[in-house]
C-alpha positions in Angstrom: 0.9 10.9 11.2 3.0 14.2 10.9 1.7 16.8 8.8 2.9 18.5 5.9 0.5 20.7 4.5 0.7 23.0 1.0 -3.5 24.1 0.0 -3.1 21.9 -3.4 -1.5 19.0 -1.6 -1.0 17.8 2.1 1.1 15.1 3.1 0.5 12.8 6.7 3.8 11.0 6.7 2.8 7.4 9.5 6.2 5.6 10.9 5.3 1.6 11.3 1.7 0.4 9.6 -0.1 -3.0 10.1 1.3 -4.6 7.2 1.4 -8.3 6.5 2.6 -10.1 3.4 2.0 -13.9 3.2 3.9 -15.8 0.6 2.1 -19.1 -0.9 3.5 -21.9 -2.4 2.0 -23.3 -5.7 1.0 -26.2 -4.9 -1.9 -24.2 -2.4 -1.9 -20.5 -3.9 -5.9 -21.5 -5.3 -7.0 -22.9 -1.9 -5.4 -20.2 0.0 -6.2 -17.4 -2.0 -10.1 -18.5 -2.1 -9.7 -18.7 2.0 -8.1 -15.4 2.2 -10.3 -13.7 0.3 -13.5 -15.4 2.3 -11.9 -14.7 5.5 -11.8 -11.0 4.5 -15.5 -11.1 2.5 -14.1 -9.9 -0.5 -13.1 -11.4 -4.3 -9.4 -11.4 -4.1 -8.2 -8.3 -6.7 -6.7 -9.0 -9.8 -2.9 -8.1 -10.4 -2.4 -4.1 -10.4 -5.5 -3.8 -8.0 -6.4 -3.2 -4.7 -9.6 -3.7 -2.4 -10.8 -2.6 1.0 -12.2 -4.9 3.0 -13.4 -4.8 6.9 -10.1 -6.5 7.8 -7.8 -4.0 5.8 -6.6 -3.5 1.8 -5.9 -6.5 0.3 -3.4 -6.7 -2.8 -1.1 -9.1 -4.6 2.4 -7.2 -4.8 4.0 -10.0 -6.7 3.1 -13.4 -7.9 2.5 -16.2 -5.3 2.1 -13.1 -2.4 -1.1 -10.9 -0.8 -0.3 -8.2 1.5 -2.8 -6.5 3.7 -2.6 -3.2 4.9 -4.4 -1.8 8.0 -4.7 -5.0 9.7 -6.4 -5.5 12.7 -4.0 -4.2 15.6 -4.2 -7.9 17.7 -2.0 -9.2 15.0 -2.2 -10.7 11.3 -6.2 -11.4 10.0 -7.9 -14.5 10.2 -7.4 -14.6 6.7 -3.8 -15.4 7.6 -5.1 -17.7 10.3 -4.9 -21.4 8.2 -1.3 -20.0 6.8 1.3 -23.0 8.3 4.3 -24.4 6.6 2.6 -26.9 4.0 0.8 -23.4 2.9 3.6 -20.8 2.6 5.1 -18.4 5.1 3.3 -15.4 7.0 5.6 -12.1 7.9 4.7 -8.5 9.9 7.0 -6.1 7.5 4.6 -3.4 8.7 7.3 -1.6 11.4 9.8 -1.5 8.5 7.4 0.5 6.4 6.4 4.2 6.5 3.2 5.5 4.8 3.0 8.7 3.0 -0.7 9.9 2.7 -0.9 12.2 -0.2 -4.4 14.0 -0.4 -5.8 17.3 -2.3 -6.8 18.5 -5.8 -2.6 18.3 -6.6 -2.1 15.0 -4.8 -1.5 12.9 -8.2 0.4 15.7 -9.8 3.0 16.1 -7.2 3.6 12.6 -6.5 4.3 12.1 -10.4 7.5 14.4 -9.6 8.5 11.9 -7.5 7.9 8.5 -9.1 7.9 6.8 -12.7 4.2 6.1 -13.0 1.1 7.4 -14.6 -1.0 8.7 -12.0 -4.0 10.3 -13.9 -7.3 8.7 -12.8 -7.6 7.0 -16.1 -4.8 5.6 -16.0 -4.1 5.0 -12.1 -7.9 4.4 -10.7 -9.5 3.8 -7.3 -7.9 0.8 -5.8 -4.9 0.5 -8.3 -1.3 -0.5 -6.8 1.7 -0.4 -8.3 5.2 -0.6 -7.3 8.1 1.7 -8.5 11.2 2.4 -7.0 12.8 5.9 -5.5 16.5 6.8 -4.7 17.5 2.9 -4.8 14.3 2.4 -2.6 10.7 0.2 -4.0 7.7 1.9 -3.1 4.6 0.8 -3.9 1.3 3.8 -4.5 -1.9 2.8 -4.0 -5.1 5.0 -4.9 -7.4 4.6 -1.8 -11.2 4.6 -2.8 -11.8 7.6 -1.0 -9.6 9.9 -2.6 -5.7 10.9 -2.8 -3.0 8.3 -2.5 -0.6 6.5 -0.5 2.6 5.7 -0.6 4.7 2.5 1.4 8.1 3.0 1.4 11.0 1.7 3.6 11.0 3.6 6.9 14.3 4.9 6.7 13.5 6.7 3.4 10.1 7.6 4.5 11.3 11.1 6.3 13.2 12.0 3.2 10.4 11.6 1.0 8.0 13.2 2.7 10.6 16.1 3.1 11.0 16.1 -0.8 7.5 16.5 -1.6 7.2 19.2 0.7 9.4 21.0 -1.2 7.5 20.1 -4.1 4.2 20.7 -2.6 5.0 24.9 -2.3 4.5 25.3 -5.4 1.0 24.5 -5.4 0.0 26.6 -3.2 
């Protein structure tokens, strides 16, 4: 990760992440969702929330779709092992995604200057996940339980987004 820091907000850019998405067919949704949760050892979260398990962070980015971030390096998580053409479609999307980790006391205030989300803890608590836009790109914002915020953006936008936030971060220290 490339580190760009200011006292009140620290930025770290990671190019290419371990991110998998599975789209389930409506007929298999309930059964496959239960199997994914069981394999990860978590209860599949409600829309707008995520949950971290031993095999990554699980969330539902859109109807009939699950995503796992920080999946094991050796391939798709075992939770997706049973996904076949009759159940849904599996895709590794991480190589085309950048993660910008924003940490520090001013992390939410800094990121709020770039995305149109209410990032105050009461509105966006630990585990929250939301999708928004930035300069014609779809970005996902996650508040990990350990603090700070993670922003997932297309790889082609990641470096630019980090540079913009680094300029804004100067005002925090």
